[in-house]
C-alpha angles and dihedrals in degrees: 000000000000128000123189124187116196111199150133118260095232098038113119090209092052087051090053091053091048090049090054092047090051093049091051092046093237119158113220144170116244118219115190116226123175105205090191094059121106092226104053104165117259088229089063094046087055088055096043113019093187093062094235134125147277117039127169133209119192116180090327096317109124125201137163135185113078097240091053091047096051094046090049092050091051094050100037099049135056123244133079114338119250097200126068114246097215118082099237099048089043091051090049091051091051090047091053091048090053092048091051094051097039103039112013110038096069099046097038099043112016096038113026102026096035096048101032099039119007102043093046091053089056093045092246123140117262131206117233090196090060090050092052092048090049094050092049092051092043091060091059094046096044091047089053091053092044089058093047098043113102094223101255166069095331134011100253108018147335093299134059111267139182088268090065092045091050097048102039098070091048091050089045090059095038095053091054083079112074091226091053093050090050094050092051092049089058091063109070101197094045092045092052090047091050093052088059098043096044091061097043112121095228091052093050094044093055099039110124121243103238125207112278093228137251132267113265 
């Protein structure tokens, strides 16, 4: 049995896939792909025509889109299940996943983290307007999750689910910005949840090593 994960070292979605692989105890081969490069290999574009990451190959079976990958990993491999069995908790998990992808990824990661943290570490210019827009949108998304969260220990039930695996890397990046950490602290259920997830071994093991920064 061979598993290959094609991803970008700083990609939050690649991190999510690695987090799921770690939780399921699946050994895999990592293949680095920079989707922002001008020379993305044609072999990868044949695997993922939209030039995004991650993509997974398992014994010849190819699949891309992070939500599809993590559900496949949960269902194809042994170990503790990452999806509730009952219809209502499972529907809630899927709702939370959709909220994360549709309303939180862009403000948390591409606006606040990218412009407040990542770009500054690389010595690139950042846009304060993008940070402000991200923080405004983050309030709406975090408030929605605060209302839906069950209040511990996990977002959608007594056991870790794909919703937790999906959200934790985004919160990990978001809270690297002081404003992001402050917003999370103001939401009791999410803050309690984050205290648990941030110390989870699989989260720490898969956390990307970011650039140290450049001299100003």
